KEVEXTI-11984 format. One line per field, with one value per residue: residue number from 1; residue in one letter; x, y, z of N, C-alpha, C in turn. Coordinates in nm, 2 decimals. Layout:
BEGIN
num	(NUM  ...)
residu	(A  ...)
npx	(X  ...)
npy	(Y  ...)
npz	(Z  ...)
capx	(X  ...)
capy	(Y  ...)
capz	(Z  ...)
cpx	(X  ...)
cpy	(Y  ...)
cpz	(Z  ...)
END
This chain:
BEGIN
num	(1  2  3  4  5  6  7  8  9  10  11  12  13  14  15  16  17  18  19  20  21  22  23  24  25  26  27  28  29  30  31  32  33  34  35  36  37  38  39  40  41  42  43  44  45  46  47  48  49  50  51  52  53  54  55  56  57  58  59  60  61  62  63  64  65  66  67  68  69  70  71  72  73  74  75  76  77  78  79  80  81  82  83  84  85  86  87  88  89  90  91  92  93  94  95  96  97  98  99  100  101  102  103  104  105  106  107  108  109  110  111  112  113  114  115  116  117  118  119  120  121  122  123  124  125  126  127  128  129  130  131  132  133  134  135  136  137  138  139  140  141  142  143  144  145  146  147  148  149  150  151  152  153  154  155  156  157  158  159  160  161  162  163  164  165  166  167  168  169  170  171  172  173  174  175  176  177  178  179  180  181  182  183  184  185  186  187  188  189  190  191  192  193  194  195  196  197  198  199  200  201  202  203  204  205  206  207  208  209  210  211  212  213  214  215  216  217  218  219  220  221  222  223  224  225  226  227  228  229  230  231  232  233  234  235  236  237  238)
residu	(M  N  A  G  L  Y  L  S  A  M  Y  K  Y  A  V  G  L  R  L  E  A  M  F  G  K  V  S  A  D  D  A  V  L  K  S  V  S  E  K  D  I  A  R  N  R  Y  N  R  N  L  S  F  R  S  S  I  T  E  Y  S  L  M  A  E  I  H  P  L  F  I  F  I  D  W  T  E  R  D  E  D  P  P  R  L  S  P  Y  L  L  G  G  I  G  Y  F  S  F  N  P  Q  G  K  L  G  N  N  W  Y  D  L  Q  P  L  H  T  E  G  Q  G  F  V  E  Y  P  D  R  P  N  Y  K  L  K  Q  L  N  Y  P  V  G  L  G  I  K  Y  E  L  S  D  V  L  N  L  R  G  E  F  V  Y  R  V  L  N  T  D  Y  L  D  D  V  S  T  R  Y  I  D  P  V  A  Y  T  N  P  A  N  G  M  S  S  T  N  Q  A  L  A  L  Q  L  S  D  R  Q  I  T  K  I  T  G  P  G  G  K  R  G  S  P  A  Q  K  D  A  Y  F  T  F  N  L  K  L  S  L  F  I  G  R  E  R  I  R)
npx	(11.20  10.89  10.63  10.31  10.07  9.77  9.56  9.29  9.11  8.84  8.71  8.43  8.51  8.71  8.94  9.18  9.31  9.58  9.73  10.02  10.21  10.52  10.73  11.04  11.32  11.64  11.92  12.25  12.52  12.85  12.95  12.78  12.86  13.06  13.08  13.12  13.28  13.64  13.71  13.50  13.37  13.23  13.35  13.53  13.36  13.30  13.56  13.58  13.42  13.23  12.94  12.61  12.34  12.01  11.75  11.43  11.21  10.91  10.69  10.42  10.24  10.01  9.86  9.59  9.50  9.24  9.19  8.97  8.75  8.76  8.74  8.51  8.17  8.00  7.75  7.58  7.58  7.45  7.54  7.74  8.01  8.36  8.51  8.78  9.04  9.29  9.53  9.70  9.98  10.12  10.33  10.45  10.71  10.85  11.14  11.34  11.66  11.95  12.24  12.43  12.74  12.91  13.13  13.33  13.13  12.96  12.75  12.79  12.70  12.73  12.73  12.84  13.10  13.21  13.29  13.36  13.48  13.29  13.19  13.45  13.73  13.92  13.77  13.57  13.37  13.21  12.95  12.82  12.58  12.23  12.02  11.75  11.52  11.34  11.14  11.02  10.75  10.64  10.41  10.22  9.92  9.69  9.35  9.12  8.78  8.65  8.42  8.14  8.27  8.53  8.85  9.12  9.46  9.73  10.05  10.30  10.56  10.79  11.06  11.19  11.49  11.69  11.94  12.26  12.35  12.22  12.32  12.56  12.76  12.92  13.12  13.46  13.75  13.91  14.20  14.34  14.47  14.32  14.13  14.26  14.30  14.28  14.10  13.88  13.75  13.71  13.67  13.91  13.82  13.63  13.79  13.95  13.75  13.65  13.87  13.88  13.62  13.58  13.75  13.76  13.88  13.95  14.17  14.42  14.37  14.33  14.37  14.37  14.15  14.07  13.81  13.52  13.24  12.97  12.87  12.70  12.43  12.15  12.06  11.79  11.48  11.24  10.91  10.70  10.37  10.11  9.78  9.52  9.21  8.97  8.67  8.49  8.15  8.07  7.92  7.90  7.86  7.66)
npy	(8.31  8.25  8.16  8.16  8.18  8.34  8.49  8.70  8.97  9.18  9.52  9.68  9.68  9.86  9.87  9.63  9.36  9.13  8.81  8.65  8.40  8.34  8.18  8.15  8.21  8.37  8.48  8.55  8.64  8.73  8.67  8.73  8.97  8.93  9.01  9.28  9.59  9.63  9.88  9.96  10.03  9.84  9.61  9.54  9.42  9.18  9.07  9.03  8.80  8.67  8.48  8.38  8.20  8.18  8.05  8.19  8.23  8.37  8.54  8.75  9.04  9.25  9.56  9.65  9.90  10.05  10.29  10.37  10.28  10.39  10.66  10.70  10.65  10.39  10.29  10.50  10.59  10.58  10.35  10.07  9.95  9.98  9.71  9.68  9.79  9.98  9.92  9.98  9.87  9.78  9.69  9.46  9.21  8.88  8.71  8.44  8.36  8.22  8.25  8.09  7.97  7.85  7.59  7.41  7.14  7.17  7.33  7.57  7.68  8.02  8.20  8.07  8.08  8.33  8.53  8.80  8.85  8.87  8.89  8.83  8.87  9.05  9.22  9.41  9.58  9.45  9.27  8.93  8.83  8.77  8.50  8.51  8.76  9.08  9.24  9.50  9.52  9.69  9.81  9.78  9.71  9.57  9.50  9.27  9.21  8.90  8.77  8.76  8.63  8.57  8.71  8.85  8.93  9.15  9.21  9.40  9.39  9.54  9.47  9.62  9.59  9.52  9.43  9.40  9.17  8.98  8.86  8.79  8.97  9.27  9.46  9.50  9.31  9.08  9.01  8.71  8.56  8.59  8.38  8.17  8.22  8.11  8.22  8.29  8.06  7.88  7.58  7.36  7.27  7.46  7.68  7.63  7.63  7.89  8.05  7.99  8.08  8.34  8.51  8.54  8.64  8.68  8.79  8.90  9.19  9.34  9.34  9.25  9.47  9.58  9.68  9.49  9.48  9.71  9.90  10.11  10.11  9.91  9.57  9.44  9.29  9.20  9.11  9.00  8.91  8.71  8.67  8.47  8.51  8.39  8.48  8.45  8.44  8.68  8.95  9.15  9.51  9.60)
npz	(-4.11  -3.95  -3.72  -3.55  -3.27  -3.15  -2.90  -2.87  -2.72  -2.79  -2.77  -2.85  -3.12  -3.14  -2.97  -2.86  -2.67  -2.66  -2.62  -2.73  -2.90  -3.05  -3.29  -3.43  -3.66  -3.69  -3.89  -4.02  -4.24  -4.30  -4.54  -4.75  -4.85  -5.03  -5.30  -5.29  -5.36  -5.34  -5.25  -5.10  -4.78  -4.66  -4.73  -4.53  -4.34  -4.48  -4.47  -4.20  -4.16  -4.00  -3.89  -3.80  -3.64  -3.50  -3.30  -3.21  -2.95  -2.86  -2.63  -2.59  -2.48  -2.61  -2.71  -2.93  -3.15  -3.32  -3.54  -3.71  -3.59  -3.33  -3.36  -3.51  -3.48  -3.59  -3.55  -3.55  -3.81  -4.13  -4.28  -4.37  -4.16  -4.25  -4.43  -4.46  -4.27  -4.10  -3.82  -3.51  -3.31  -2.99  -2.71  -2.47  -2.45  -2.40  -2.46  -2.59  -2.70  -2.88  -3.00  -3.25  -3.39  -3.69  -3.74  -3.94  -4.01  -3.80  -3.56  -3.30  -2.97  -2.89  -2.68  -2.43  -2.50  -2.47  -2.67  -2.69  -2.46  -2.26  -1.93  -1.83  -1.62  -1.72  -1.87  -1.73  -1.80  -1.97  -1.93  -1.90  -2.14  -2.11  -2.22  -2.22  -2.23  -2.19  -2.44  -2.66  -2.85  -3.13  -3.38  -3.69  -3.87  -4.12  -4.16  -4.29  -4.33  -4.37  -4.32  -4.08  -3.88  -3.95  -4.02  -4.22  -4.19  -4.24  -4.11  -3.96  -3.73  -3.52  -3.31  -3.02  -2.86  -2.56  -2.58  -2.74  -2.84  -3.00  -3.22  -3.12  -3.16  -3.09  -2.99  -2.95  -3.05  -2.83  -2.62  -2.69  -2.49  -2.27  -2.27  -2.16  -1.90  -1.58  -1.40  -1.54  -1.59  -1.82  -2.00  -2.15  -2.40  -2.47  -2.47  -2.70  -2.90  -2.88  -2.95  -3.23  -3.31  -3.23  -3.36  -3.69  -3.91  -4.26  -4.38  -4.18  -4.04  -3.81  -3.46  -3.10  -2.94  -3.17  -3.40  -3.39  -3.38  -3.34  -3.07  -3.07  -3.13  -3.02  -3.09  -3.31  -3.42  -3.67  -3.77  -4.04  -4.10  -4.22  -4.11  -3.99  -3.85  -3.61  -3.48  -3.18  -3.08  -3.20  -3.38  -3.68  -3.68  -3.85)
capx	(11.07  10.83  10.48  10.26  9.93  9.74  9.43  9.26  8.98  8.81  8.61  8.36  8.58  8.81  9.07  9.19  9.43  9.60  9.84  10.07  10.33  10.58  10.84  11.10  11.46  11.71  12.05  12.32  12.65  12.93  12.99  12.69  12.93  13.17  13.09  13.14  13.41  13.75  13.71  13.38  13.40  13.16  13.45  13.58  13.27  13.33  13.68  13.55  13.39  13.14  12.81  12.54  12.19  11.95  11.60  11.37  11.07  10.86  10.56  10.40  10.11  10.00  9.73  9.56  9.42  9.17  9.14  8.85  8.64  8.77  8.69  8.38  8.06  7.93  7.61  7.51  7.59  7.36  7.63  7.82  8.15  8.45  8.57  8.92  9.08  9.43  9.54  9.84  10.01  10.23  10.32  10.58  10.73  10.96  11.18  11.46  11.74  12.07  12.32  12.53  12.83  12.94  13.27  13.32  12.99  12.89  12.71  12.82  12.65  12.84  12.73  12.93  13.24  13.25  13.37  13.41  13.53  13.18  13.20  13.59  13.79  13.99  13.68  13.46  13.26  13.13  12.89  12.77  12.44  12.12  11.95  11.61  11.51  11.22  11.15  10.91  10.70  10.55  10.39  10.10  9.86  9.56  9.26  9.00  8.67  8.61  8.28  8.12  8.36  8.66  8.92  9.25  9.54  9.88  10.10  10.45  10.59  10.93  11.10  11.30  11.56  11.78  12.07  12.33  12.42  12.13  12.41  12.69  12.86  12.88  13.22  13.59  13.82  13.98  14.33  14.31  14.53  14.21  14.06  14.34  14.31  14.20  14.00  13.76  13.68  13.68  13.73  14.01  13.74  13.57  13.90  13.98  13.64  13.65  13.98  13.84  13.50  13.58  13.83  13.76  13.92  14.01  14.30  14.44  14.40  14.32  14.40  14.30  14.11  14.02  13.66  13.45  13.11  12.94  12.77  12.63  12.28  12.11  12.00  11.65  11.43  11.10  10.83  10.58  10.29  9.97  9.71  9.37  9.15  8.84  8.61  8.38  8.04  8.07  7.85  7.93  7.76  7.54)
capy	(8.24  8.24  8.12  8.18  8.17  8.45  8.50  8.84  9.01  9.31  9.60  9.77  9.68  9.97  9.84  9.49  9.31  9.00  8.73  8.59  8.32  8.34  8.09  8.18  8.20  8.47  8.45  8.65  8.59  8.84  8.62  8.79  9.09  8.89  9.08  9.43  9.64  9.64  10.01  9.99  10.01  9.71  9.50  9.50  9.32  9.06  9.02  8.99  8.66  8.61  8.44  8.32  8.17  8.17  8.04  8.28  8.20  8.50  8.55  8.90  9.10  9.37  9.63  9.68  10.03  10.05  10.43  10.39  10.25  10.47  10.80  10.70  10.56  10.34  10.26  10.63  10.63  10.50  10.28  9.96  9.98  9.93  9.57  9.70  9.89  9.97  9.93  10.00  9.77  9.81  9.61  9.41  9.07  8.81  8.62  8.37  8.34  8.14  8.26  7.98  7.99  7.73  7.56  7.29  7.11  7.17  7.46  7.57  7.79  8.12  8.27  8.01  8.10  8.46  8.57  8.93  8.86  8.90  8.82  8.80  8.97  9.15  9.31  9.42  9.66  9.36  9.16  8.82  8.86  8.67  8.45  8.53  8.90  9.15  9.32  9.59  9.51  9.80  9.78  9.82  9.61  9.61  9.39  9.27  9.12  8.80  8.74  8.81  8.57  8.55  8.82  8.82  9.04  9.16  9.27  9.42  9.42  9.56  9.45  9.70  9.50  9.57  9.37  9.41  9.04  8.89  8.79  8.76  9.07  9.40  9.56  9.48  9.18  9.07  8.94  8.57  8.51  8.59  8.25  8.07  8.27  8.02  8.30  8.30  7.93  7.81  7.45  7.35  7.25  7.59  7.77  7.60  7.68  8.04  8.10  7.98  8.14  8.48  8.59  8.45  8.73  8.61  8.85  8.95  9.33  9.40  9.24  9.28  9.61  9.63  9.68  9.36  9.52  9.85  9.90  10.24  10.08  9.78  9.49  9.44  9.20  9.23  9.01  9.03  8.79  8.70  8.60  8.44  8.52  8.34  8.55  8.37  8.52  8.82  8.99  9.28  9.61  9.59)
capz	(-4.11  -3.82  -3.71  -3.41  -3.24  -3.05  -2.84  -2.85  -2.67  -2.85  -2.71  -2.94  -3.24  -3.14  -2.90  -2.83  -2.59  -2.70  -2.59  -2.86  -2.90  -3.18  -3.29  -3.56  -3.67  -3.76  -3.93  -4.10  -4.27  -4.37  -4.68  -4.85  -4.90  -5.11  -5.43  -5.26  -5.41  -5.24  -5.20  -5.02  -4.64  -4.62  -4.75  -4.40  -4.28  -4.55  -4.42  -4.07  -4.18  -3.90  -3.92  -3.69  -3.65  -3.37  -3.29  -3.12  -2.90  -2.80  -2.58  -2.58  -2.45  -2.70  -2.73  -3.07  -3.16  -3.45  -3.54  -3.78  -3.50  -3.22  -3.39  -3.58  -3.43  -3.71  -3.52  -3.58  -3.95  -4.22  -4.37  -4.30  -4.12  -4.35  -4.41  -4.46  -4.17  -4.04  -3.68  -3.45  -3.21  -2.90  -2.59  -2.40  -2.48  -2.33  -2.57  -2.57  -2.82  -2.86  -3.12  -3.27  -3.50  -3.75  -3.75  -4.02  -4.03  -3.67  -3.50  -3.15  -2.89  -2.88  -2.55  -2.34  -2.55  -2.43  -2.78  -2.68  -2.32  -2.17  -1.80  -1.80  -1.53  -1.79  -1.93  -1.63  -1.86  -2.06  -1.85  -1.98  -2.17  -2.08  -2.33  -2.20  -2.20  -2.23  -2.56  -2.67  -2.99  -3.19  -3.52  -3.76  -3.96  -4.18  -4.14  -4.39  -4.27  -4.47  -4.28  -3.95  -3.77  -4.00  -4.09  -4.26  -4.15  -4.28  -3.99  -3.94  -3.59  -3.49  -3.16  -2.96  -2.77  -2.46  -2.60  -2.87  -2.87  -3.07  -3.31  -3.05  -3.21  -3.03  -2.97  -3.00  -3.03  -2.71  -2.62  -2.68  -2.37  -2.16  -2.27  -2.08  -1.76  -1.49  -1.33  -1.63  -1.58  -1.94  -2.02  -2.26  -2.52  -2.50  -2.51  -2.84  -2.99  -2.87  -3.03  -3.37  -3.35  -3.20  -3.46  -3.81  -4.03  -4.38  -4.38  -4.04  -4.05  -3.68  -3.34  -2.98  -2.93  -3.30  -3.41  -3.43  -3.40  -3.30  -2.96  -3.07  -3.13  -2.98  -3.20  -3.32  -3.53  -3.70  -3.85  -4.12  -4.09  -4.26  -4.00  -4.01  -3.71  -3.59  -3.37  -3.11  -3.02  -3.25  -3.50  -3.73  -3.64  -3.95)
cpx	(11.02  10.68  10.44  10.11  9.90  9.59  9.40  9.12  8.96  8.70  8.56  8.44  8.70  8.94  9.07  9.32  9.45  9.73  9.89  10.20  10.39  10.71  10.91  11.25  11.52  11.85  12.12  12.46  12.73  12.96  12.90  12.76  13.05  13.19  13.11  13.28  13.52  13.76  13.60  13.41  13.34  13.25  13.51  13.49  13.28  13.45  13.67  13.51  13.31  13.01  12.74  12.40  12.14  11.80  11.55  11.23  11.03  10.72  10.53  10.25  10.10  9.86  9.71  9.47  9.37  9.11  9.00  8.73  8.65  8.71  8.56  8.29  7.97  7.79  7.52  7.51  7.51  7.44  7.70  7.96  8.24  8.50  8.72  8.96  9.22  9.42  9.68  9.85  10.12  10.21  10.45  10.59  10.84  11.01  11.31  11.53  11.87  12.16  12.42  12.62  12.87  13.09  13.28  13.18  12.91  12.86  12.73  12.75  12.76  12.84  12.83  13.08  13.30  13.34  13.42  13.45  13.41  13.19  13.35  13.64  13.87  13.90  13.55  13.35  13.18  13.07  12.84  12.62  12.35  12.05  11.80  11.59  11.37  11.25  11.02  10.86  10.62  10.53  10.26  10.05  9.74  9.48  9.15  8.90  8.62  8.46  8.26  8.22  8.50  8.72  9.06  9.34  9.68  9.94  10.25  10.47  10.74  10.96  11.21  11.36  11.65  11.92  12.13  12.40  12.32  12.22  12.54  12.80  12.82  13.00  13.35  13.65  13.90  14.12  14.30  14.37  14.42  14.14  14.13  14.36  14.22  14.08  13.87  13.69  13.64  13.75  13.83  13.93  13.68  13.68  13.94  13.88  13.63  13.76  13.95  13.72  13.49  13.65  13.84  13.80  13.99  14.15  14.32  14.47  14.38  14.34  14.32  14.27  14.06  13.87  13.61  13.30  13.09  12.84  12.69  12.47  12.26  12.06  11.85  11.61  11.29  11.04  10.73  10.50  10.16  9.90  9.57  9.31  9.01  8.78  8.50  8.28  8.04  7.98  7.90  7.82  7.64  7.56)
cpy	(8.24  8.20  8.15  8.16  8.29  8.43  8.64  8.86  9.16  9.38  9.70  9.79  9.78  9.94  9.69  9.47  9.17  8.94  8.65  8.51  8.31  8.26  8.12  8.17  8.33  8.42  8.56  8.59  8.70  8.79  8.68  8.92  9.06  8.97  9.23  9.47  9.65  9.78  10.05  9.95  9.88  9.59  9.45  9.40  9.18  8.99  8.97  8.84  8.60  8.57  8.38  8.28  8.16  8.14  8.14  8.23  8.33  8.49  8.70  8.93  9.24  9.42  9.66  9.81  10.04  10.19  10.44  10.35  10.33  10.61  10.81  10.60  10.51  10.30  10.38  10.67  10.53  10.43  10.17  10.00  9.92  9.79  9.58  9.81  9.87  9.97  9.94  9.90  9.82  9.72  9.57  9.26  9.01  8.70  8.55  8.35  8.26  8.15  8.15  8.02  7.85  7.71  7.42  7.26  7.11  7.32  7.45  7.70  7.89  8.19  8.21  8.03  8.24  8.53  8.71  8.96  8.89  8.82  8.79  8.91  9.08  9.25  9.34  9.51  9.58  9.24  9.05  8.85  8.74  8.63  8.46  8.68  8.96  9.22  9.41  9.60  9.63  9.77  9.83  9.71  9.66  9.48  9.39  9.16  9.03  8.77  8.79  8.75  8.55  8.68  8.78  8.95  9.03  9.25  9.28  9.46  9.43  9.54  9.54  9.61  9.58  9.51  9.40  9.28  8.94  8.80  8.76  8.86  9.20  9.50  9.53  9.35  9.19  9.00  8.80  8.50  8.50  8.45  8.15  8.11  8.18  8.09  8.31  8.17  7.86  7.68  7.45  7.34  7.39  7.69  7.75  7.65  7.83  8.10  8.10  8.06  8.29  8.57  8.50  8.53  8.65  8.66  8.93  9.10  9.41  9.29  9.29  9.43  9.66  9.61  9.54  9.39  9.67  9.85  10.03  10.22  9.93  9.70  9.50  9.33  9.24  9.11  9.07  8.91  8.82  8.62  8.58  8.43  8.47  8.41  8.46  8.47  8.66  8.83  9.13  9.38  9.61  9.47)
cpz	(-3.97  -3.83  -3.57  -3.40  -3.14  -3.01  -2.81  -2.80  -2.72  -2.77  -2.81  -3.07  -3.25  -3.08  -2.86  -2.74  -2.63  -2.64  -2.71  -2.83  -3.04  -3.18  -3.43  -3.55  -3.74  -3.79  -4.01  -4.13  -4.35  -4.51  -4.79  -4.91  -4.99  -5.24  -5.41  -5.31  -5.30  -5.18  -5.11  -4.87  -4.59  -4.65  -4.62  -4.32  -4.35  -4.49  -4.28  -4.06  -4.07  -3.95  -3.80  -3.73  -3.51  -3.38  -3.19  -3.08  -2.82  -2.75  -2.55  -2.54  -2.52  -2.70  -2.88  -3.06  -3.30  -3.47  -3.61  -3.70  -3.37  -3.24  -3.47  -3.52  -3.54  -3.68  -3.54  -3.73  -4.03  -4.33  -4.30  -4.26  -4.23  -4.32  -4.41  -4.37  -4.12  -3.89  -3.63  -3.34  -3.12  -2.77  -2.53  -2.43  -2.40  -2.43  -2.53  -2.71  -2.79  -2.98  -3.13  -3.39  -3.56  -3.77  -3.82  -4.05  -3.91  -3.63  -3.35  -3.09  -2.86  -2.74  -2.45  -2.38  -2.52  -2.54  -2.78  -2.53  -2.22  -2.04  -1.75  -1.71  -1.60  -1.86  -1.84  -1.69  -1.96  -1.99  -1.95  -2.01  -2.14  -2.21  -2.33  -2.15  -2.24  -2.37  -2.57  -2.82  -3.02  -3.33  -3.57  -3.84  -4.03  -4.18  -4.24  -4.34  -4.39  -4.45  -4.14  -3.85  -3.82  -4.05  -4.12  -4.23  -4.21  -4.17  -3.99  -3.80  -3.57  -3.34  -3.12  -2.85  -2.67  -2.48  -2.74  -2.91  -2.93  -3.16  -3.25  -3.10  -3.15  -3.04  -3.03  -2.97  -2.90  -2.73  -2.60  -2.55  -2.26  -2.16  -2.18  -1.94  -1.67  -1.42  -1.41  -1.64  -1.71  -1.95  -2.14  -2.40  -2.56  -2.54  -2.66  -2.94  -2.99  -2.96  -3.18  -3.41  -3.32  -3.30  -3.59  -3.94  -4.14  -4.39  -4.25  -4.06  -3.92  -3.57  -3.22  -2.97  -3.06  -3.31  -3.46  -3.46  -3.35  -3.19  -2.96  -3.07  -3.09  -3.11  -3.20  -3.42  -3.55  -3.77  -3.93  -4.14  -4.16  -4.16  -4.03  -3.87  -3.71  -3.47  -3.31  -3.05  -3.07  -3.37  -3.55  -3.68  -3.72  -4.03)
END
């Protein structure tokens, strides 16, 4: 679920530039695969038994392109411009996230627990991930003009990310001894939490170096929104 606000400036109904703020949540749980057949490879993900939730706050600057108004000059045609028209979106965003895992009845921030050894001296190829990053939203929508100043939109926007840790899962299990290494600076409380939240396999089928996630592709998220827009100082062409 998500909600947001935006402010847009339009030029000749054809192109627009907008600032937008979006607030939402994402989550996932390997438990949804419980009914998968024992022979299905997805059963390994059920056995992995990981879950997460995260709030997302996003601020973006996006361009809108309205093809029906770019390629057709409705002022020269003896007909009204269409009330229903598609458009394309693209831009850049800045978002924050904070994956959490559940233990008992409590939720714990996962990034400080270094569940895959991020930032540990034993794993120099796994830097600690940042909770505030850039993203690249791209999408499409369709707009319906309710009146001269009101329109209704349906909009799908996909976010290309630079991180594979939106869900705090990316690569392989680590040697739990690393949590007790003084060089890694973990408190005894975080050590205990990390041991429980980093490896939650129902049946122990893999150990250090075993597959926990896949770094082959970065994470992503998308939204589908219905939007109501109020234009100020605008009149339709006809």
